[in-house]
PyMOL Python script that loads the backbone (N, CA, C, O; Angstrom):
from pymol import cmd

cmd.read_pdbstr("""\
ATOM      1  N   MET A   1      43.219  31.466  15.890  1.00  0.00           N
ATOM      2  CA  MET A   1      41.909  30.951  16.272  1.00  0.00           C
ATOM      3  C   MET A   1      41.424  31.766  17.469  1.00  0.00           C
ATOM      4  O   MET A   1      42.143  31.927  18.456  1.00  0.00           O
ATOM      5  N   SER A   2      40.193  32.280  17.370  1.00  0.00           N
ATOM      6  CA  SER A   2      39.656  33.067  18.467  1.00  0.00           C
ATOM      7  C   SER A   2      39.305  32.155  19.632  1.00  0.00           C
ATOM      8  O   SER A   2      39.191  30.940  19.471  1.00  0.00           O
ATOM      9  N   SER A   3      39.138  32.740  20.785  1.00  0.00           N
ATOM     10  CA  SER A   3      38.818  31.947  21.970  1.00  0.00           C
ATOM     11  C   SER A   3      37.466  31.255  21.813  1.00  0.00           C
ATOM     12  O   SER A   3      37.275  30.151  22.324  1.00  0.00           O
ATOM     13  N   GLU A   4      36.527  31.890  21.115  1.00  0.00           N
ATOM     14  CA  GLU A   4      35.218  31.267  20.896  1.00  0.00           C
ATOM     15  C   GLU A   4      35.353  30.039  19.997  1.00  0.00           C
ATOM     16  O   GLU A   4      34.756  28.999  20.272  1.00  0.00           O
ATOM     17  N   GLN A   5      36.126  30.157  18.937  1.00  0.00           N
ATOM     18  CA  GLN A   5      36.345  29.019  18.045  1.00  0.00           C
ATOM     19  C   GLN A   5      37.076  27.896  18.780  1.00  0.00           C
ATOM     20  O   GLN A   5      36.769  26.717  18.608  1.00  0.00           O
ATOM     21  N   HIS A   6      38.039  28.284  19.596  1.00  0.00           N
ATOM     22  CA  HIS A   6      38.780  27.296  20.376  1.00  0.00           C
ATOM     23  C   HIS A   6      37.835  26.538  21.309  1.00  0.00           C
ATOM     24  O   HIS A   6      37.922  25.316  21.432  1.00  0.00           O
ATOM     25  N   LEU A   7      36.942  27.264  21.957  1.00  0.00           N
ATOM     26  CA  LEU A   7      35.988  26.624  22.866  1.00  0.00           C
ATOM     27  C   LEU A   7      35.014  25.726  22.108  1.00  0.00           C
ATOM     28  O   LEU A   7      34.658  24.649  22.588  1.00  0.00           O
ATOM     29  N   GLN A   8      34.587  26.163  20.936  1.00  0.00           N
ATOM     30  CA  GLN A   8      33.688  25.343  20.124  1.00  0.00           C
ATOM     31  C   GLN A   8      34.387  24.059  19.687  1.00  0.00           C
ATOM     32  O   GLN A   8      33.795  22.980  19.710  1.00  0.00           O
ATOM     33  N   HIS A   9      35.651  24.186  19.289  1.00  0.00           N
ATOM     34  CA  HIS A   9      36.418  23.013  18.882  1.00  0.00           C
ATOM     35  C   HIS A   9      36.585  22.050  20.063  1.00  0.00           C
ATOM     36  O   HIS A   9      36.426  20.838  19.918  1.00  0.00           O
ATOM     37  N   LYS A  10      36.904  22.602  21.215  1.00  0.00           N
ATOM     38  CA  LYS A  10      37.082  21.773  22.407  1.00  0.00           C
ATOM     39  C   LYS A  10      35.765  21.108  22.795  1.00  0.00           C
ATOM     40  O   LYS A  10      35.753  19.932  23.160  1.00  0.00           O
ATOM     41  N   ARG A  11      34.658  21.842  22.720  1.00  0.00           N
ATOM     42  CA  ARG A  11      33.343  21.280  23.036  1.00  0.00           C
ATOM     43  C   ARG A  11      33.008  20.143  22.091  1.00  0.00           C
ATOM     44  O   ARG A  11      32.486  19.112  22.515  1.00  0.00           O
ATOM     45  N   HIS A  12      33.306  20.326  20.803  1.00  0.00           N
ATOM     46  CA  HIS A  12      33.031  19.294  19.809  1.00  0.00           C
ATOM     47  C   HIS A  12      33.853  18.033  20.112  1.00  0.00           C
ATOM     48  O   HIS A  12      33.327  16.921  20.046  1.00  0.00           O
ATOM     49  N   ALA A  13      35.118  18.200  20.440  1.00  0.00           N
ATOM     50  CA  ALA A  13      35.977  17.057  20.760  1.00  0.00           C
ATOM     51  C   ALA A  13      35.473  16.338  22.014  1.00  0.00           C
ATOM     52  O   ALA A  13      35.460  15.108  22.065  1.00  0.00           O
ATOM     53  N   LEU A  14      35.062  17.106  23.016  1.00  0.00           N
ATOM     54  CA  LEU A  14      34.538  16.502  24.241  1.00  0.00           C
ATOM     55  C   LEU A  14      33.227  15.771  23.981  1.00  0.00           C
ATOM     56  O   LEU A  14      32.974  14.715  24.562  1.00  0.00           O
ATOM     57  N   GLN A  15      32.393  16.332  23.109  1.00  0.00           N
ATOM     58  CA  GLN A  15      31.125  15.686  22.768  1.00  0.00           C
ATOM     59  C   GLN A  15      31.369  14.356  22.078  1.00  0.00           C
ATOM     60  O   GLN A  15      30.689  13.371  22.367  1.00  0.00           O
ATOM     61  N   GLU A  16      32.341  14.318  21.161  1.00  0.00           N
ATOM     62  CA  GLU A  16      32.672  13.072  20.479  1.00  0.00           C
ATOM     63  C   GLU A  16      33.181  12.027  21.484  1.00  0.00           C
ATOM     64  O   GLU A  16      32.812  10.855  21.412  1.00  0.00           O
ATOM     65  N   HIS A  17      34.015  12.461  22.401  1.00  0.00           N
ATOM     66  CA  HIS A  17      34.538  11.558  23.435  1.00  0.00           C
ATOM     67  C   HIS A  17      33.397  11.051  24.318  1.00  0.00           C
ATOM     68  O   HIS A  17      33.341   9.864  24.640  1.00  0.00           O
ATOM     69  N   TYR A  18      32.509  11.929  24.701  1.00  0.00           N
ATOM     70  CA  TYR A  18      31.350  11.544  25.513  1.00  0.00           C
ATOM     71  C   TYR A  18      30.488  10.524  24.774  1.00  0.00           C
ATOM     72  O   TYR A  18      30.058   9.529  25.358  1.00  0.00           O
ATOM     73  N   ASP A  19      30.237  10.771  23.490  1.00  0.00           N
ATOM     74  CA  ASP A  19      29.409   9.852  22.694  1.00  0.00           C
ATOM     75  C   ASP A  19      30.031   8.459  22.628  1.00  0.00           C
ATOM     76  O   ASP A  19      29.327   7.455  22.733  1.00  0.00           O
ATOM     77  N   LEU A  20      31.355   8.401  22.455  1.00  0.00           N
ATOM     78  CA  LEU A  20      32.037   7.108  22.417  1.00  0.00           C
ATOM     79  C   LEU A  20      31.925   6.389  23.756  1.00  0.00           C
ATOM     80  O   LEU A  20      31.665   5.186  23.798  1.00  0.00           O
ATOM     81  N   LEU A  21      32.122   7.122  24.849  1.00  0.00           N
ATOM     82  CA  LEU A  21      32.013   6.514  26.173  1.00  0.00           C
ATOM     83  C   LEU A  21      30.583   6.060  26.465  1.00  0.00           C
ATOM     84  O   LEU A  21      30.379   5.009  27.072  1.00  0.00           O
ATOM     85  N   ALA A  22      29.605   6.836  26.041  1.00  0.00           N
ATOM     86  CA  ALA A  22      28.210   6.463  26.250  1.00  0.00           C
ATOM     87  C   ALA A  22      27.876   5.185  25.477  1.00  0.00           C
ATOM     88  O   ALA A  22      27.167   4.319  25.988  1.00  0.00           O
ATOM     89  N   GLU A  23      28.381   5.066  24.256  1.00  0.00           N
ATOM     90  CA  GLU A  23      28.156   3.860  23.455  1.00  0.00           C
ATOM     91  C   GLU A  23      28.842   2.658  24.098  1.00  0.00           C
ATOM     92  O   GLU A  23      28.276   1.565  24.137  1.00  0.00           O
ATOM     93  N   LYS A  24      30.048   2.855  24.598  1.00  0.00           N
ATOM     94  CA  LYS A  24      30.770   1.767  25.262  1.00  0.00           C
ATOM     95  C   LYS A  24      30.012   1.316  26.509  1.00  0.00           C
ATOM     96  O   LYS A  24      29.878   0.116  26.752  1.00  0.00           O
ATOM     97  N   LEU A  25      29.525   2.252  27.285  1.00  0.00           N
ATOM     98  CA  LEU A  25      28.768   1.925  28.495  1.00  0.00           C
ATOM     99  C   LEU A  25      27.488   1.171  28.146  1.00  0.00           C
ATOM    100  O   LEU A  25      27.117   0.222  28.837  1.00  0.00           O
ATOM    101  N   LYS A  26      26.822   1.583  27.090  1.00  0.00           N
ATOM    102  CA  LYS A  26      25.607   0.905  26.639  1.00  0.00           C
ATOM    103  C   LYS A  26      25.906  -0.555  26.285  1.00  0.00           C
ATOM    104  O   LYS A  26      25.157  -1.457  26.660  1.00  0.00           O
ATOM    105  N   LYS A  27      27.010  -0.779  25.558  1.00  0.00           N
ATOM    106  CA  LYS A  27      27.382  -2.139  25.175  1.00  0.00           C
ATOM    107  C   LYS A  27      27.784  -2.958  26.406  1.00  0.00           C
ATOM    108  O   LYS A  27      27.431  -4.134  26.504  1.00  0.00           O
ATOM    109  N   LEU A  28      28.507  -2.358  27.334  1.00  0.00           N
ATOM    110  CA  LEU A  28      28.890  -3.064  28.555  1.00  0.00           C
ATOM    111  C   LEU A  28      27.661  -3.464  29.369  1.00  0.00           C
ATOM    112  O   LEU A  28      27.601  -4.573  29.901  1.00  0.00           O
ATOM    113  N   ARG A  29      26.697  -2.578  29.465  1.00  0.00           N
ATOM    114  CA  ARG A  29      25.469  -2.902  30.198  1.00  0.00           C
ATOM    115  C   ARG A  29      24.714  -4.039  29.522  1.00  0.00           C
ATOM    116  O   ARG A  29      24.190  -4.925  30.198  1.00  0.00           O
ATOM    117  N   ARG A  30      24.655  -4.021  28.196  1.00  0.00           N
ATOM    118  CA  ARG A  30      23.997  -5.098  27.466  1.00  0.00           C
ATOM    119  C   ARG A  30      24.733  -6.412  27.683  1.00  0.00           C
ATOM    120  O   ARG A  30      24.116  -7.441  27.956  1.00  0.00           O
ATOM    121  N   ASP A  31      26.048  -6.370  27.559  1.00  0.00           N
ATOM    122  CA  ASP A  31      26.846  -7.582  27.762  1.00  0.00           C
ATOM    123  C   ASP A  31      26.695  -8.108  29.182  1.00  0.00           C
ATOM    124  O   ASP A  31      26.633  -9.319  29.391  1.00  0.00           O
ATOM    125  N   TYR A  32      26.634  -7.212  30.155  1.00  0.00           N
ATOM    126  CA  TYR A  32      26.454  -7.623  31.544  1.00  0.00           C
ATOM    127  C   TYR A  32      25.099  -8.308  31.730  1.00  0.00           C
ATOM    128  O   TYR A  32      24.996  -9.323  32.419  1.00  0.00           O
ATOM    129  N   ALA A  33      24.073  -7.749  31.114  1.00  0.00           N
ATOM    130  CA  ALA A  33      22.737  -8.341  31.221  1.00  0.00           C
ATOM    131  C   ALA A  33      22.715  -9.728  30.581  1.00  0.00           C
ATOM    132  O   ALA A  33      22.101 -10.651  31.117  1.00  0.00           O
ATOM    133  N   ILE A  34      23.376  -9.874  29.449  1.00  0.00           N
ATOM    134  CA  ILE A  34      23.433 -11.175  28.789  1.00  0.00           C
ATOM    135  C   ILE A  34      24.192 -12.162  29.664  1.00  0.00           C
ATOM    136  O   ILE A  34      23.761 -13.303  29.832  1.00  0.00           O
ATOM    137  N   ALA A  35      25.321 -11.728  30.224  1.00  0.00           N
ATOM    138  CA  ALA A  35      26.121 -12.608  31.078  1.00  0.00           C
ATOM    139  C   ALA A  35      25.341 -13.008  32.319  1.00  0.00           C
ATOM    140  O   ALA A  35      25.377 -14.167  32.732  1.00  0.00           O
ATOM    141  N   ALA A  36      24.642 -12.058  32.912  1.00  0.00           N
ATOM    142  CA  ALA A  36      23.853 -12.358  34.107  1.00  0.00           C
ATOM    143  C   ALA A  36      22.738 -13.339  33.755  1.00  0.00           C
ATOM    144  O   ALA A  36      22.463 -14.273  34.508  1.00  0.00           O
ATOM    145  N   ASP A  37      22.099 -13.121  32.610  1.00  0.00           N
ATOM    146  CA  ASP A  37      21.030 -14.012  32.169  1.00  0.00           C
ATOM    147  C   ASP A  37      21.579 -15.421  31.932  1.00  0.00           C
ATOM    148  O   ASP A  37      20.945 -16.409  32.301  1.00  0.00           O
ATOM    149  N   THR A  38      22.745 -15.508  31.323  1.00  0.00           N
ATOM    150  CA  THR A  38      23.368 -16.804  31.071  1.00  0.00           C
ATOM    151  C   THR A  38      23.712 -17.491  32.374  1.00  0.00           C
ATOM    152  O   THR A  38      23.503 -18.697  32.510  1.00  0.00           O
ATOM    153  N   LEU A  39      24.236 -16.748  33.335  1.00  0.00           N
ATOM    154  CA  LEU A  39      24.578 -17.324  34.632  1.00  0.00           C
ATOM    155  C   LEU A  39      23.334 -17.848  35.337  1.00  0.00           C
ATOM    156  O   LEU A  39      23.360 -18.935  35.916  1.00  0.00           O
ATOM    157  N   ILE A  40      22.264 -17.095  35.294  1.00  0.00           N
ATOM    158  CA  ILE A  40      21.014 -17.528  35.929  1.00  0.00           C
ATOM    159  C   ILE A  40      20.503 -18.789  35.254  1.00  0.00           C
ATOM    160  O   ILE A  40      20.090 -19.731  35.931  1.00  0.00           O
ATOM    161  N   ARG A  41      20.527 -18.819  33.917  1.00  0.00           N
ATOM    162  CA  ARG A  41      20.088 -20.018  33.198  1.00  0.00           C
ATOM    163  C   ARG A  41      20.947 -21.221  33.570  1.00  0.00           C
ATOM    164  O   ARG A  41      20.428 -22.318  33.777  1.00  0.00           O
ATOM    165  N   PHE A  42      22.250 -21.018  33.653  1.00  0.00           N
ATOM    166  CA  PHE A  42      23.161 -22.101  34.017  1.00  0.00           C
ATOM    167  C   PHE A  42      22.843 -22.615  35.417  1.00  0.00           C
ATOM    168  O   PHE A  42      22.805 -23.825  35.639  1.00  0.00           O
ATOM    169  N   GLN A  43      22.615 -21.705  36.362  1.00  0.00           N
ATOM    170  CA  GLN A  43      22.302 -22.110  37.734  1.00  0.00           C
ATOM    171  C   GLN A  43      20.984 -22.883  37.783  1.00  0.00           C
ATOM    172  O   GLN A  43      20.886 -23.890  38.484  1.00  0.00           O
ATOM    173  N   LEU A  44      19.983 -22.428  37.056  1.00  0.00           N
ATOM    174  CA  LEU A  44      18.701 -23.131  37.035  1.00  0.00           C
ATOM    175  C   LEU A  44      18.841 -24.517  36.404  1.00  0.00           C
ATOM    176  O   LEU A  44      18.236 -25.484  36.866  1.00  0.00           O
ATOM    177  N   GLU A  45      19.640 -24.600  35.351  1.00  0.00           N
ATOM    178  CA  GLU A  45      19.857 -25.911  34.724  1.00  0.00           C
ATOM    179  C   GLU A  45      20.532 -26.858  35.709  1.00  0.00           C
ATOM    180  O   GLU A  45      20.171 -28.032  35.787  1.00  0.00           O
ATOM    181  N   LYS A  46      21.498 -26.361  36.453  1.00  0.00           N
ATOM    182  CA  LYS A  46      22.196 -27.196  37.430  1.00  0.00           C
ATOM    183  C   LYS A  46      21.234 -27.632  38.539  1.00  0.00           C
ATOM    184  O   LYS A  46      21.314 -28.762  39.020  1.00  0.00           O
ATOM    185  N   GLN A  47      20.331 -26.742  38.944  1.00  0.00           N
ATOM    186  CA  GLN A  47      19.338 -27.100  39.957  1.00  0.00           C
ATOM    187  C   GLN A  47      18.414 -28.191  39.422  1.00  0.00           C
ATOM    188  O   GLN A  47      18.057 -29.121  40.146  1.00  0.00           O
ATOM    189  N   ASN A  48      18.031 -28.075  38.158  1.00  0.00           N
ATOM    190  CA  ASN A  48      17.159 -29.083  37.552  1.00  0.00           C
ATOM    191  C   ASN A  48      17.871 -30.422  37.462  1.00  0.00           C
ATOM    192  O   ASN A  48      17.271 -31.463  37.732  1.00  0.00           O
ATOM    193  N   VAL A  49      19.128 -30.406  37.088  1.00  0.00           N
ATOM    194  CA  VAL A  49      19.899 -31.652  37.006  1.00  0.00           C
ATOM    195  C   VAL A  49      20.033 -32.253  38.397  1.00  0.00           C
ATOM    196  O   VAL A  49      19.882 -33.462  38.567  1.00  0.00           O
ATOM    197  N   ALA A  50      20.316 -31.419  39.394  1.00  0.00           N
ATOM    198  CA  ALA A  50      20.459 -31.910  40.764  1.00  0.00           C
ATOM    199  C   ALA A  50      19.146 -32.507  41.254  1.00  0.00           C
ATOM    200  O   ALA A  50      19.155 -33.496  41.987  1.00  0.00           O
ATOM    201  N   SER A  51      18.032 -31.931  40.867  1.00  0.00           N
ATOM    202  CA  SER A  51      16.740 -32.452  41.316  1.00  0.00           C
ATOM    203  C   SER A  51      16.447 -33.812  40.699  1.00  0.00           C
ATOM    204  O   SER A  51      15.651 -34.574  41.247  1.00  0.00           O
ATOM    205  N   ASP A  52      17.074 -34.133  39.569  1.00  0.00           N
ATOM    206  CA  ASP A  52      16.906 -35.457  38.958  1.00  0.00           C
ATOM    207  C   ASP A  52      17.492 -36.555  39.839  1.00  0.00           C
ATOM    208  O   ASP A  52      17.103 -37.718  39.734  1.00  0.00           O
ATOM    209  N   TYR A  53      18.421 -36.182  40.702  1.00  0.00           N
ATOM    210  CA  TYR A  53      19.082 -37.171  41.550  1.00  0.00           C
ATOM    211  C   TYR A  53      18.459 -37.267  42.941  1.00  0.00           C
ATOM    212  O   TYR A  53      18.927 -38.039  43.777  1.00  0.00           O
ATOM    213  N   LEU A  54      17.414 -36.493  43.191  1.00  0.00           N
ATOM    214  CA  LEU A  54      16.749 -36.551  44.495  1.00  0.00           C
ATOM    215  C   LEU A  54      15.961 -37.857  44.605  1.00  0.00           C
ATOM    216  O   LEU A  54      15.517 -38.397  43.591  1.00  0.00           O
ATOM    217  N   PRO A  55      15.784 -38.368  45.824  1.00  0.00           N
ATOM    218  CA  PRO A  55      14.953 -39.568  45.988  1.00  0.00           C
ATOM    219  C   PRO A  55      13.558 -39.306  45.446  1.00  0.00           C
ATOM    220  O   PRO A  55      13.050 -38.188  45.534  1.00  0.00           O
ATOM    221  N   MET A  56      12.954 -40.314  44.898  1.00  0.00           N
ATOM    222  CA  MET A  56      11.655 -40.150  44.255  1.00  0.00           C
ATOM    223  C   MET A  56      10.507 -40.469  45.195  1.00  0.00           C
ATOM    224  O   MET A  56       9.406 -40.768  44.733  1.00  0.00           O
ATOM    225  N   SER A  57      10.730 -40.415  46.482  1.00  0.00           N
ATOM    226  CA  SER A  57       9.687 -40.786  47.433  1.00  0.00           C
ATOM    227  C   SER A  57       8.501 -39.819  47.394  1.00  0.00           C
ATOM    228  O   SER A  57       7.396 -40.194  47.788  1.00  0.00           O
ATOM    229  N   HIS A  58       8.701 -38.613  46.940  1.00  0.00           N
ATOM    230  CA  HIS A  58       7.624 -37.619  46.930  1.00  0.00           C
ATOM    231  C   HIS A  58       6.991 -37.450  45.557  1.00  0.00           C
ATOM    232  O   HIS A  58       6.096 -36.623  45.380  1.00  0.00           O
ATOM    233  N   THR A  59       7.443 -38.217  44.604  1.00  0.00           N
ATOM    234  CA  THR A  59       6.886 -38.075  43.262  1.00  0.00           C
ATOM    235  C   THR A  59       6.318 -39.397  42.810  1.00  0.00           C
ATOM    236  O   THR A  59       6.721 -40.454  43.295  1.00  0.00           O
ATOM    237  N   LYS A  60       5.391 -39.341  41.890  1.00  0.00           N
ATOM    238  CA  LYS A  60       4.783 -40.546  41.337  1.00  0.00           C
ATOM    239  C   LYS A  60       5.570 -40.975  40.104  1.00  0.00           C
ATOM    240  O   LYS A  60       6.039 -40.148  39.323  1.00  0.00           O
ATOM    241  N   MET A  61       5.696 -42.251  39.956  1.00  0.00           N
ATOM    242  CA  MET A  61       6.318 -42.776  38.746  1.00  0.00           C
ATOM    243  C   MET A  61       5.260 -42.743  37.641  1.00  0.00           C
ATOM    244  O   MET A  61       4.087 -43.009  37.904  1.00  0.00           O
ATOM    245  N   PRO A  62       5.653 -42.425  36.430  1.00  0.00           N
ATOM    246  CA  PRO A  62       4.681 -42.454  35.335  1.00  0.00           C
ATOM    247  C   PRO A  62       4.239 -43.893  35.097  1.00  0.00           C
ATOM    248  O   PRO A  62       5.022 -44.836  35.210  1.00  0.00           O
ATOM    249  N   SER A  63       2.987 -44.025  34.770  1.00  0.00           N
ATOM    250  CA  SER A  63       2.456 -45.382  34.533  1.00  0.00           C
ATOM    251  C   SER A  63       2.857 -45.840  33.138  1.00  0.00           C
ATOM    252  O   SER A  63       2.908 -45.044  32.200  1.00  0.00           O
ATOM    253  N   CYS A  64       3.134 -47.100  33.017  1.00  0.00           N
ATOM    254  CA  CYS A  64       3.471 -47.680  31.723  1.00  0.00           C
ATOM    255  C   CYS A  64       2.259 -48.442  31.218  1.00  0.00           C
ATOM    256  O   CYS A  64       1.862 -49.431  31.833  1.00  0.00           O
ATOM    257  N   ASN A  65       1.677 -48.022  30.146  1.00  0.00           N
ATOM    258  CA  ASN A  65       0.483 -48.676  29.594  1.00  0.00           C
ATOM    259  C   ASN A  65       0.844 -49.522  28.412  1.00  0.00           C
ATOM    260  O   ASN A  65      -0.029 -50.151  27.814  1.00  0.00           O
TER     261      ASN A  65
END
""", "prot")
cmd.dss("prot")
cmd.show_as("cartoon", "prot")
cmd.util.cbc("prot")
cmd.orient("prot")
């Protein structure tokens, strides 16, 4: 195998490795965004639940007709 062919083969192998790592990084970033979004939603839900237990002195009770 000539040195040029060897370099082409090595470049091809490195490109394949790079492509796999780039795809893995893309999936990790997506998963991180989903996890962060889920965490934010969970925190907001907990804040909403906690606000249900606050004294109602500042809010009006709904009227019963």
